[in-house]
C-alpha positions in Angstrom: 48.7 357.5 83.9 46.7 360.2 86.0 47.5 363.8 85.5 45.8 366.5 87.9 46.5 369.8 89.8 47.5 369.6 93.3 49.9 370.5 96.1 53.3 368.8 96.8 55.7 369.0 99.8 59.1 367.7 99.6 61.0 367.0 102.8 64.4 366.3 103.5 66.4 365.7 106.6 69.4 367.9 107.3 72.9 366.4 108.2 72.1 362.9 107.1 75.2 362.7 104.4 77.7 364.0 106.8 76.3 361.3 109.6 76.7 358.7 107.1 80.0 359.5 105.4 81.9 360.7 108.2 85.0 358.4 109.3 85.0 359.9 112.6 82.2 359.1 115.3 79.9 362.3 115.4 77.5 360.5 117.8 77.7 360.0 121.6 75.7 357.6 124.0 73.7 360.9 125.1 72.4 361.6 121.5 70.8 357.9 121.6 69.3 358.7 124.7 68.0 362.1 123.6 66.3 360.6 120.5 64.9 357.8 122.7 66.7 355.1 121.0 68.9 352.2 121.9 72.7 352.3 121.3 73.0 348.9 120.4 76.5 347.0 120.4 78.5 350.0 118.8 76.7 353.3 118.8 77.6 354.1 115.7 76.9 357.0 113.4 75.2 354.3 110.9 72.9 352.9 113.9 71.9 356.7 114.8 70.9 357.3 111.4 68.8 354.2 111.2 66.9 355.3 114.6 66.4 358.9 113.3 65.1 357.7 110.0 62.6 355.4 111.9 61.6 358.3 114.0 61.0 360.3 110.9 59.1 357.5 109.3 56.8 357.4 112.4 56.0 361.2 112.3 55.1 360.8 108.5 52.6 357.8 109.5 51.1 360.1 112.2 50.2 362.7 109.4 48.2 360.2 107.2 44.8 361.4 106.0 42.1 360.4 103.7 43.2 362.1 100.3 46.8 362.8 101.5 49.5 360.5 99.9 53.0 360.1 101.5 56.2 358.4 100.2 59.3 358.1 102.3 62.6 357.8 100.3 65.3 357.2 102.9 66.0 360.4 104.6 63.3 362.4 102.5 59.9 362.1 101.5 57.0 363.3 99.3 53.6 364.2 100.5 50.8 365.3 98.1 47.0 365.7 97.5 44.6 367.1 95.3 43.5 369.3 98.3 46.3 372.0 99.2 45.0 372.4 102.7 46.0 368.8 103.6 49.5 369.3 102.4 49.8 372.7 104.4 48.4 371.3 107.5 50.6 368.3 107.2 53.7 370.6 106.5 52.6 372.4 109.9 52.3 369.4 111.8 55.2 367.5 110.6 57.6 370.4 111.2 56.3 371.3 114.7 56.7 367.4 115.6 60.1 367.2 114.0 61.1 370.1 116.1 59.7 368.3 119.4 61.4 365.0 118.3 64.7 366.4 117.1 64.8 366.0 113.7 66.2 368.8 111.8 64.5 369.2 108.2 63.9 371.3 105.5 61.3 371.2 102.7 59.9 372.8 99.3 56.2 373.0 99.0 54.5 373.9 95.4 51.1 373.7 93.7 50.7 372.5 89.9 50.8 369.5 87.7 51.0 366.0 89.5 51.3 362.7 87.5 50.8 359.4 89.1 50.0 355.7 87.9 46.3 354.9 87.3 47.6 351.4 89.4 50.6 351.3 91.7 52.2 348.2 93.3 52.2 349.8 96.6 54.7 346.9 97.9 57.4 348.9 95.9 55.9 352.2 97.5 54.1 355.1 95.8 55.6 357.5 93.2 54.9 360.6 91.5 56.0 363.1 88.8 55.2 366.2 87.3 56.2 369.7 87.2 55.1 370.7 90.7 57.0 367.5 91.9 60.4 368.7 90.2 60.0 372.5 91.6 59.1 371.2 95.3 62.4 369.1 95.0 64.4 372.3 93.8 62.7 374.9 96.1 63.9 372.7 99.1 67.5 373.8 98.6 66.5 377.5 98.4 68.0 378.5 101.8 69.4 377.5 105.2 67.5 376.1 108.1 64.5 374.1 109.0 62.2 376.0 106.7 59.7 375.3 104.1 60.2 377.3 100.8 57.2 377.6 98.6 56.3 378.9 95.1 53.9 381.8 94.6 51.0 379.4 93.4 50.7 377.8 96.9 51.3 381.0 98.6 48.4 382.8 96.8 46.0 380.0 97.6 43.3 380.4 100.5 43.8 377.8 103.1 40.7 377.5 105.3 41.0 378.6 109.0 44.6 380.0 108.1 45.6 383.4 107.7 47.6 384.5 104.6 50.2 385.6 107.0 51.2 382.0 107.5 53.0 382.6 103.9 55.7 385.4 103.5 58.4 386.5 101.4 62.0 387.7 102.9 64.9 388.9 100.8 67.9 386.7 100.7 70.9 388.7 102.1 73.3 387.2 99.6 71.5 388.2 96.6 68.7 390.2 97.8 66.1 387.9 95.9 62.8 387.3 97.6 62.4 383.9 99.0 59.0 382.9 99.7 58.3 380.4 102.4 55.4 379.0 104.8 55.9 379.8 108.2 55.2 376.4 109.8 56.5 377.6 113.2 53.8 380.7 113.1 50.5 380.0 111.6 47.8 382.5 112.7 44.3 381.9 112.2 41.9 383.7 109.7 40.4 385.5 113.1 43.0 385.7 115.8 42.4 387.3 119.3 45.2 388.9 121.6 45.4 385.7 123.5 45.9 383.8 120.4 48.7 385.9 119.4 50.4 385.8 122.7 50.0 382.1 122.6 51.6 382.0 118.9 54.6 384.3 120.3 55.2 381.5 123.3 55.3 378.9 120.9 57.9 380.5 118.6 60.1 381.4 121.7 59.6 377.7 122.9 60.7 376.4 119.4 63.7 378.8 119.3 64.9 377.5 122.6 64.5 373.8 121.7 66.9 374.6 118.6 69.4 376.4 121.1 69.3 374.1 124.0 67.5 370.5 123.3 69.7 367.5 123.7 68.2 366.1 120.5 70.0 368.8 118.2 73.5 368.4 120.0 74.6 366.1 117.1 73.5 368.6 114.4 75.4 371.5 116.2 78.6 369.5 116.6 79.5 370.3 113.0 80.0 373.8 111.3 77.5 372.9 108.7 75.0 372.0 111.3 75.4 375.1 113.1 74.8 377.2 109.9 71.5 375.4 109.7 70.6 375.6 113.3 71.8 379.3 113.4 69.4 380.2 110.3 66.4 378.5 111.9 66.9 380.4 115.1 67.3 383.8 113.6 64.3 383.0 111.2 62.1 382.3 114.0 63.7 385.4 116.3 62.6 387.7 113.2 59.1 386.1 113.2 58.9 386.6 117.2 60.1 390.3 117.1 57.6 391.1 114.3 54.6 389.4 116.3 55.9 391.4 119.5 55.8 394.7 117.8 52.3 393.9 116.3 51.1 393.0 119.9 53.0 396.0 121.3 54.7 394.2 124.1 58.2 393.5 124.8 59.8 390.5 122.8 61.3 387.6 124.9 64.7 388.8 124.1 66.4 386.4 126.1 65.4 383.5 123.8 66.0 385.2 120.5 69.4 385.1 118.8 71.2 385.9 115.2 72.7 383.1 113.1 76.0 385.0 113.7 75.9 385.0 117.4 74.7 381.6 117.8 77.6 380.3 115.8 80.1 382.6 117.9 78.9 381.5 121.3 78.2 377.8 120.4 79.6 375.5 123.2 78.8 371.9 123.2 77.7 372.0 126.8 74.6 374.4 125.9 72.7 371.5 124.7 71.3 370.4 128.0 67.8 369.5 129.5 68.7 371.8 132.5 69.6 375.0 130.2 66.5 373.9 128.1 63.9 373.7 131.0 65.5 377.1 132.7 64.7 379.2 129.6 61.2 377.6 129.1 60.5 378.6 132.5 61.5 382.1 131.7 59.0 381.7 128.7 56.3 380.8 130.9 56.8 383.8 133.2 57.4 386.0 130.4 53.7 384.8 128.9 52.0 385.2 132.3 53.3 389.0 132.1 52.0 389.7 128.6 49.1 387.5 128.2 45.7 389.2 128.3 
């Protein structure tokens, strides 16, 4: 066995258990269309799940880099490396692409002991264990929403070209315990101009609108459990958007921002439409034109 210190990311797709165990059909033909998948003969929950996992696998393949190891286990995956920067950058890019594709995922990311075999039969896939692996899997469930929860070790590392502001701690409202996370949706550079900040704020608002209105997330929002996760995601991104707007001394894009409670109270199936999404994206563009340098 080979033992070393490195970074580990554990990613899990949210909602798969409900999708595969429900006796009722949760999926409609438009969900296949939004995912860019074929409905097949029955358009069942199971077939949609298979297509979703295939999309997830594709996004994982696109993250491949020298020195970065990736192993998918159905609806979850491990990514690890001796170089923490490779794992952190992969987490950012993976979650941004997940949001674009319509995959609602959550993760835990740690730094510490990794143990892997000297030789692995790759036909069965790669595998790892170790203290960092165990903590990453445990951290994944530290909160609600499409977020990347981290330990203090990886949060304290210097990641080249990325500001420490990409790692932040927030109190959990339920028990006031501080939960550290990696802000995949808002990763400032070490040196950031006002134009960079405006572009980052625009990006956060764009992501919020996707979670609120993109047809690809309709099936997630159709269940109460799914709405909790989407609502938590929207609220977390809204908090980040307000903080960045305050830092820039500009008016936040209030039309895009929302709390989890308001999202769940006002939810209606019809809100997940391309028309509504595009209309709000256009408002973001107008807002950005007004406030960019």
